C-alpha positions as CSV (number, residue, x, y, z in Angstrom):
1,M,7.1,-62.5,-54.8
2,A,5.1,-65.5,-53.7
3,S,7.4,-68.4,-53.1
4,I,5.7,-71.2,-51.2
5,N,8.5,-73.7,-50.1
6,L,10.7,-73.4,-53.2
7,I,12.8,-70.6,-51.7
8,E,13.5,-72.9,-48.7
9,A,15.6,-75.1,-50.9
10,F,17.3,-72.0,-52.3
11,Q,18.1,-70.8,-48.7
12,D,19.8,-74.2,-48.1
13,F,21.8,-73.5,-51.2
14,K,22.8,-70.0,-50.1
15,D,24.0,-71.3,-46.7
16,A,26.3,-73.9,-48.4
17,E,29.5,-71.9,-48.0
18,S,31.5,-74.6,-49.8
19,I,29.8,-73.7,-53.1
20,D,31.0,-70.7,-54.9
21,R,28.5,-68.0,-55.8
22,P,28.7,-68.1,-59.6
23,T,28.0,-71.9,-59.5
24,M,25.1,-71.3,-57.1
25,M,23.5,-68.7,-59.2
26,K,23.9,-70.7,-62.4
27,V,22.2,-73.8,-60.9
28,V,19.3,-71.8,-59.5
29,E,18.9,-70.1,-62.9
30,D,18.9,-73.4,-64.8
31,V,16.3,-74.9,-62.5
32,F,13.9,-72.0,-63.1
33,K,14.5,-71.8,-66.8
34,T,13.5,-75.5,-67.0
35,L,10.2,-74.5,-65.4
36,L,9.8,-71.7,-67.9
37,R,10.5,-74.0,-70.9
38,K,7.9,-76.5,-69.7
39,K,5.2,-73.8,-69.3
40,Y,5.9,-71.4,-72.1
41,G,7.9,-73.6,-74.6
42,S,11.0,-71.2,-74.4
43,D,13.0,-69.3,-71.9
44,E,14.5,-66.8,-74.3
45,N,12.3,-63.8,-73.2
46,F,12.7,-64.4,-69.5
47,D,15.3,-63.1,-67.1
48,V,15.9,-65.0,-63.9
49,I,17.4,-62.6,-61.3
50,V,19.1,-64.3,-58.4
51,N,19.7,-62.5,-55.1
52,A,22.4,-64.7,-53.6
53,D,22.7,-62.6,-50.4
54,K,19.0,-62.8,-49.4
55,G,18.4,-66.2,-50.9
56,D,15.6,-64.8,-53.1
57,L,14.9,-64.4,-56.8
58,E,12.5,-63.0,-59.3
59,I,11.5,-63.9,-62.9
60,V,10.9,-61.1,-65.4
61,R,9.2,-61.6,-68.7
62,R,10.1,-59.3,-71.7
63,R,7.7,-58.9,-74.6
64,M,7.4,-56.3,-77.4
65,I,4.3,-54.1,-77.5
66,M,2.5,-54.5,-80.9
67,E,-0.7,-53.1,-82.4
68,D,-3.6,-55.3,-81.3
69,D,-4.0,-56.9,-84.7
70,D,-0.3,-57.5,-85.2
71,V,0.4,-60.0,-82.4
72,N,1.6,-63.2,-83.9
73,D,3.7,-64.9,-81.1
74,P,2.2,-64.4,-77.6
75,N,5.5,-65.5,-76.1
76,E,7.4,-62.6,-77.7
77,E,4.7,-60.0,-78.4
78,V,1.9,-58.4,-76.4
79,S,-1.0,-56.2,-77.6
80,H,-1.0,-52.5,-77.0
81,S,-4.4,-52.7,-75.2
82,Y,-3.0,-55.2,-72.7
83,A,0.0,-53.0,-72.0
84,L,-2.2,-49.9,-71.4
85,K,-4.0,-51.9,-68.6
86,I,-0.7,-52.0,-66.8
87,S,0.4,-48.4,-67.5
88,P,-1.2,-45.7,-69.7
89,D,2.3,-44.5,-70.7
90,Y,3.2,-47.6,-72.8
91,E,3.5,-47.1,-76.6
92,V,3.8,-49.5,-79.5
93,G,7.4,-50.6,-80.1
94,E,8.4,-50.5,-76.4
95,E,9.3,-53.6,-74.3
96,L,6.9,-54.6,-71.6
97,Y,8.5,-56.1,-68.5
98,E,6.3,-58.3,-66.2
99,E,7.1,-60.2,-63.1
100,V,6.2,-63.9,-63.2
101,E,4.7,-65.3,-60.1
102,I,5.9,-68.7,-59.1
103,L,2.4,-69.7,-58.2
104,D,1.5,-69.4,-61.9
105,F,3.6,-72.5,-62.6
106,G,1.2,-74.8,-60.6
107,R,1.7,-76.8,-57.4
108,R,3.0,-79.9,-59.1
109,A,5.6,-78.1,-61.2
110,I,6.8,-76.1,-58.1
111,L,7.3,-79.3,-56.1
112,A,9.2,-80.9,-58.9
113,A,11.4,-77.8,-59.2
114,K,12.0,-77.9,-55.5
115,Q,13.1,-81.5,-55.6
116,T,15.4,-80.8,-58.6
117,L,17.0,-77.8,-56.8
118,A,17.5,-79.8,-53.6
119,S,19.1,-82.6,-55.6
120,R,21.4,-80.2,-57.4
121,I,22.3,-78.6,-54.1
122,G,23.1,-82.0,-52.7
123,D,25.3,-83.0,-55.7
124,L,27.2,-79.8,-55.5
125,K,27.8,-80.1,-51.8
126,K,29.1,-83.7,-52.4
127,N,31.4,-82.5,-55.2
128,A,32.7,-79.6,-53.0
129,L,33.3,-82.1,-50.1
130,V,35.2,-84.5,-52.4
131,K,37.3,-81.8,-53.8
132,K,38.1,-80.2,-50.4
133,Y,39.3,-83.5,-48.9
134,N,41.0,-84.8,-52.1
135,D,43.2,-81.7,-51.8
136,R,43.9,-82.4,-48.2
137,V,44.8,-86.1,-48.4
138,G,48.0,-86.5,-46.3
139,E,47.2,-83.5,-44.1
140,I,46.4,-83.5,-40.4
141,I,43.0,-82.2,-39.4
142,S,41.2,-81.8,-36.1
143,A,37.6,-83.1,-35.7
144,E,35.1,-83.6,-33.0
145,V,33.9,-87.1,-32.0
146,Y,30.2,-87.3,-32.7
147,Q,29.4,-91.0,-32.4
148,V,31.5,-94.0,-31.2
149,W,30.7,-97.4,-32.7
150,K,32.4,-100.7,-32.4
151,K,34.0,-100.7,-35.9
152,E,34.4,-97.0,-36.4
153,I,34.1,-93.5,-35.1
154,L,32.0,-90.7,-36.7
155,L,33.5,-87.3,-36.4
156,L,32.4,-83.8,-37.5
157,D,34.8,-81.2,-39.0
158,E,34.4,-77.4,-38.5
159,D,31.9,-77.3,-41.3
160,G,29.8,-80.1,-39.9
161,S,30.9,-82.6,-42.6
162,E,31.0,-86.2,-41.5
163,L,34.4,-88.0,-41.3
164,I,35.1,-91.7,-40.5
165,L,37.9,-93.1,-38.4
166,P,37.8,-96.9,-38.8
167,K,38.9,-99.2,-36.0
168,S,41.7,-100.4,-38.3
169,E,43.1,-96.9,-38.5
170,Q,43.1,-96.3,-34.8
171,I,46.1,-96.9,-32.5
172,P,45.3,-99.9,-30.3
173,Q,45.4,-97.8,-27.1
174,D,43.1,-95.1,-28.6
175,Y,40.0,-94.4,-26.5
176,F,37.7,-91.5,-27.4
177,K,34.5,-90.1,-26.0
178,K,31.8,-88.1,-27.6
179,G,32.6,-84.4,-27.8
180,E,36.4,-85.0,-27.7
181,N,38.6,-83.3,-30.3
182,I,41.1,-85.6,-32.0
183,R,43.8,-85.3,-34.6
184,A,44.2,-87.6,-37.6
185,V,45.5,-87.5,-41.1
186,V,43.2,-87.6,-44.2
187,K,43.9,-91.0,-45.7
188,R,41.6,-91.2,-48.7
189,V,38.2,-90.2,-50.0
190,D,35.8,-93.1,-51.0
191,L,32.5,-93.0,-52.8
192,K,29.8,-95.3,-51.3
193,N,26.4,-95.3,-53.0
194,N,27.4,-92.0,-54.7
195,T,28.1,-90.5,-51.2
196,P,31.6,-89.3,-50.3
197,V,33.1,-91.0,-47.3
198,I,36.2,-89.3,-45.8
199,I,38.5,-91.9,-44.2
200,L,40.9,-90.7,-41.5
201,S,43.9,-92.5,-40.0
202,R,46.1,-92.4,-36.9
203,T,48.1,-95.4,-37.9
204,S,49.5,-94.2,-41.2
205,P,53.2,-93.2,-41.4
206,S,52.0,-89.9,-42.9
207,F,50.4,-89.1,-39.6
208,L,53.7,-89.3,-37.8
209,A,55.4,-87.4,-40.7
210,K,53.0,-84.5,-40.4
211,L,53.3,-84.5,-36.6
212,L,57.1,-84.2,-37.0
213,E,56.6,-81.4,-39.6
214,I,54.5,-79.5,-37.0
215,E,57.0,-80.0,-34.1
216,V,60.2,-79.6,-36.1
217,P,60.6,-76.3,-38.0
218,E,63.6,-77.6,-39.9
219,I,61.4,-80.3,-41.5
220,F,58.7,-77.7,-42.3
221,D,61.4,-75.4,-43.9
222,G,62.9,-78.3,-45.9
223,L,66.3,-78.2,-44.2
224,I,65.7,-81.8,-42.9
225,V,63.9,-84.4,-45.1
226,I,62.1,-87.5,-43.9
227,K,63.4,-90.3,-46.1
228,K,61.3,-93.1,-44.7
229,I,59.0,-94.0,-41.8
230,V,57.9,-97.4,-40.7
231,R,55.4,-98.0,-37.8
232,E,53.9,-100.6,-35.6
233,P,51.2,-98.3,-34.2
234,G,51.2,-97.9,-30.5
235,E,54.4,-100.0,-30.2
236,R,57.4,-98.6,-32.1
237,A,58.3,-96.4,-35.1
238,K,61.5,-95.8,-36.9
239,V,62.1,-92.5,-38.7
240,A,65.1,-92.1,-41.1
241,V,66.0,-88.4,-41.6
242,E,68.6,-86.6,-43.6
243,S,69.8,-83.0,-43.4
244,Y,70.5,-80.7,-46.4
245,D,72.5,-78.4,-44.1
246,D,75.8,-79.8,-42.8
247,R,75.4,-77.5,-39.7
248,I,72.2,-79.2,-38.6
249,D,72.2,-82.6,-36.8
250,P,68.9,-84.1,-38.2
251,V,68.4,-86.5,-35.3
252,G,69.1,-83.9,-32.6
253,A,66.8,-81.4,-34.3
254,C,63.9,-84.0,-34.4
255,V,64.4,-85.1,-30.8
256,G,64.9,-81.6,-29.4
257,M,66.5,-80.5,-26.2
258,K,66.0,-83.2,-23.6
259,G,63.5,-84.8,-26.0
260,S,61.2,-81.7,-25.9
261,R,60.1,-82.0,-29.5
262,I,59.6,-85.8,-29.7
263,H,57.8,-86.1,-26.3
264,G,54.6,-84.4,-27.5
265,I,54.5,-86.7,-30.5
266,V,55.0,-89.8,-28.3
267,R,52.1,-88.7,-26.1
268,E,49.9,-88.2,-29.2
269,L,50.7,-91.7,-30.4
270,K,49.9,-93.3,-27.0
271,N,53.5,-93.7,-25.9
272,E,54.8,-95.2,-29.2
273,N,58.6,-95.5,-29.0
274,I,60.1,-93.5,-31.8
275,D,63.7,-94.2,-33.0
276,V,65.0,-91.3,-35.1
277,I,68.1,-92.4,-37.2
278,N,70.4,-90.8,-39.7
279,W,69.6,-91.9,-43.3
280,T,72.5,-93.2,-45.3
281,S,72.9,-94.9,-48.7
282,N,75.5,-97.2,-47.0
283,L,73.5,-100.4,-46.5
284,Q,75.7,-101.6,-43.7
285,L,75.3,-98.5,-41.7
286,L,71.6,-98.3,-42.4
287,V,71.1,-101.9,-41.0
288,Q,73.2,-101.1,-38.0
289,R,71.2,-97.9,-37.3
290,S,67.9,-99.5,-38.0
291,L,68.4,-102.1,-35.3
292,T,68.7,-99.4,-32.6
293,P,69.0,-99.8,-29.7
294,A,70.9,-103.1,-30.2
295,K,74.7,-103.0,-30.8
296,I,76.0,-105.2,-33.6
297,T,79.4,-107.0,-33.5
298,N,79.5,-108.4,-37.1
299,M,77.4,-108.4,-40.2
300,E,77.2,-110.1,-43.6
301,I,75.0,-108.7,-46.4
302,D,74.1,-110.5,-49.6
303,Q,72.5,-107.8,-51.8
304,D,71.6,-110.2,-54.6
305,K,69.3,-112.1,-52.2
306,N,68.4,-109.0,-50.1
307,Q,69.6,-110.9,-47.1
308,A,71.5,-109.7,-44.0
309,N,73.0,-111.9,-41.3
310,V,73.6,-109.9,-38.1
311,Y,75.8,-111.1,-35.2
312,L,75.3,-109.7,-31.7
313,K,76.3,-110.5,-28.2
314,P,73.8,-112.6,-26.3
315,D,72.5,-109.7,-24.2
316,Q,71.8,-107.7,-27.4
317,V,69.8,-110.2,-29.3
318,S,66.5,-109.5,-27.4
319,L,67.0,-105.8,-28.0
320,A,67.5,-106.4,-31.8
321,I,64.4,-108.5,-32.0
322,G,62.3,-106.3,-29.7
323,R,59.0,-107.0,-28.0
324,K,56.8,-109.2,-30.2
325,G,59.5,-109.0,-32.8
326,V,58.6,-105.5,-33.6
327,N,62.1,-104.0,-33.7
328,I,63.5,-106.4,-36.3
329,K,60.3,-106.3,-38.3
330,L,60.6,-102.5,-38.6
331,A,64.3,-102.7,-39.4
332,Q,63.5,-105.1,-42.3
333,E,60.8,-102.7,-43.6
334,L,63.2,-99.7,-43.3
335,T,66.2,-101.4,-45.1
336,G,64.3,-103.6,-47.5
337,L,66.4,-106.6,-46.4
338,S,65.5,-109.9,-44.7
339,I,67.5,-109.8,-41.5
340,D,68.5,-112.9,-39.5
341,V,69.9,-112.4,-36.0
342,Y,72.6,-114.7,-34.6
343,R,74.2,-115.0,-31.1
344,D,77.9,-114.3,-31.1
345,N,79.0,-116.8,-28.4
346,E,82.7,-117.1,-29.2
347,G,83.8,-114.1,-27.3
348,E,86.9,-113.8,-29.5
349,V,85.0,-112.8,-32.6
350,E,86.7,-110.1,-34.6
351,E,85.3,-106.7,-33.8
352,F,82.8,-105.4,-36.2
353,D,84.5,-103.0,-38.5
354,I,83.5,-100.9,-41.5
355,D,85.5,-100.0,-44.6
356,L,86.3,-96.3,-44.8
357,S,84.9,-96.0,-48.3
358,E,81.4,-96.8,-46.7
359,F,81.6,-93.3,-45.1
360,S,81.8,-91.4,-48.4
361,D,78.4,-89.8,-47.7
362,E,79.8,-88.2,-44.5
363,I,83.5,-87.9,-45.1
364,E,85.0,-86.3,-48.3
365,T,86.7,-88.6,-50.7
366,W,90.1,-86.8,-50.6
367,I,90.2,-87.3,-46.8
368,I,89.5,-91.0,-47.1
369,D,92.2,-91.3,-49.8
370,E,94.7,-89.6,-47.5
371,L,93.9,-92.0,-44.6
372,K,94.2,-95.0,-46.9
373,R,97.6,-93.7,-48.1
374,I,99.0,-94.4,-44.6
375,G,97.3,-97.8,-44.4
376,C,94.1,-96.9,-42.6
377,D,91.5,-98.7,-44.7
378,T,88.8,-99.2,-42.0
379,A,87.1,-97.2,-39.3
380,R,88.7,-98.9,-36.4
381,S,92.2,-98.6,-38.0
382,V,91.7,-94.8,-37.8
383,L,90.2,-94.9,-34.3
384,D,93.2,-96.9,-33.1
385,L,95.6,-94.1,-33.8
386,T,95.8,-90.9,-31.8
387,V,95.0,-87.4,-33.3
388,D,98.7,-86.5,-32.9
389,E,99.8,-89.6,-34.7
390,L,97.4,-89.0,-37.6
391,E,98.4,-85.4,-37.8
392,R,102.1,-86.4,-38.0
393,R,101.5,-89.1,-40.7
394,T,99.0,-87.3,-42.9
395,D,98.6,-83.9,-44.5
396,L,95.3,-83.4,-42.7
397,E,94.7,-80.6,-40.3
398,R,94.0,-81.4,-36.7
399,E,90.4,-80.0,-36.8
400,T,89.7,-82.2,-39.8
401,I,91.1,-85.3,-38.1
402,E,89.0,-84.7,-34.9
403,E,85.8,-84.3,-37.1
404,V,86.6,-87.6,-38.9
405,K,87.1,-89.4,-35.6
406,K,83.8,-88.0,-34.3
407,V,81.9,-89.4,-37.3
408,L,83.6,-92.8,-37.0
409,E,83.1,-93.0,-33.2
410,S,79.3,-92.4,-33.6
411,E,79.1,-95.8,-35.3
412,F,80.9,-97.6,-32.4
413,E,79.2,-96.3,-29.3
414,K,80.2,-98.0,-26.1
415,E,77.8,-100.6,-25.0
């Protein structure tokens, strides 16, 4: 059928893979039925047949053949003499099917329909894009750098959709060139002047979380869970992890053999130092672990004021604070406490110790009760005794005692 430029807009529609076929056919049908209503006053006796594969369509008009003097409604009825001009086989009472040429609608109506169709196509593409990326918020995607500007980078995904990576969402050391493929996490979908804007991020904690999920199968399988991530992009990150399987060391699994798993992530994050620590509900232990790599000698926590005073040897203070204060800042974000660091200059300060009950998340309660029965109320009081002495004085098996000492020793690593 004659089509002028109207079918070009339909072709654009057909090529929009993000739009499902039933929706596509319904919209095209609606646009042409609007044309029919404007020209004929009704679209009831018209069939719009859409060929989605070819990007083509045809309009068929149905009318009942009547005796020449009985035609009352030209939209629904047609005279027998008119039908005979088309085919001599037509008889009164049959339906006459005619193809309607688009040219019959007139140039102005055709242009208006083309604009309407193009507009509907654009709206559906926008809606499909919004839905696609709303469903992918928090996921890592790979996209190609198309244009680099001062305040943001324009990227294209595999479908040619435009994505934005703002300067504020880039790691300070990031440097990208046109044509380069980069990875980022989908942060959010904004609407600007009714146009969807997909915002990506490389500084979000969720970017690091997804990288870990890719590199560490145990996280992907749910055996290890990431409890919290805090970052100073490009400088340092702290990841608190917990294992649901007692046989799996969550920190070791995340780091990998000789750092094999974590090294790839560090490179992706432009050499960002990543501290992976065991999560615990014990606040004292969490503070101590969060200040890694510094070693604490004493600590005071006021939970009512969300305040922690930490005492360290002079050579450990700078480690606790970190470059530009990053380490202590991240430790505060991880623990939710305000942490003050003090130098321990006395030299004779009592060694930092921890009550045994604080290890209830790692050591079973009945074992702690058995150790307390012989007067071992703190971690160091247990470590000060040999395995033989503990085996003799308690009802614990040697293997259990060795496991307990291993847990306690991990909190008092040699400096």
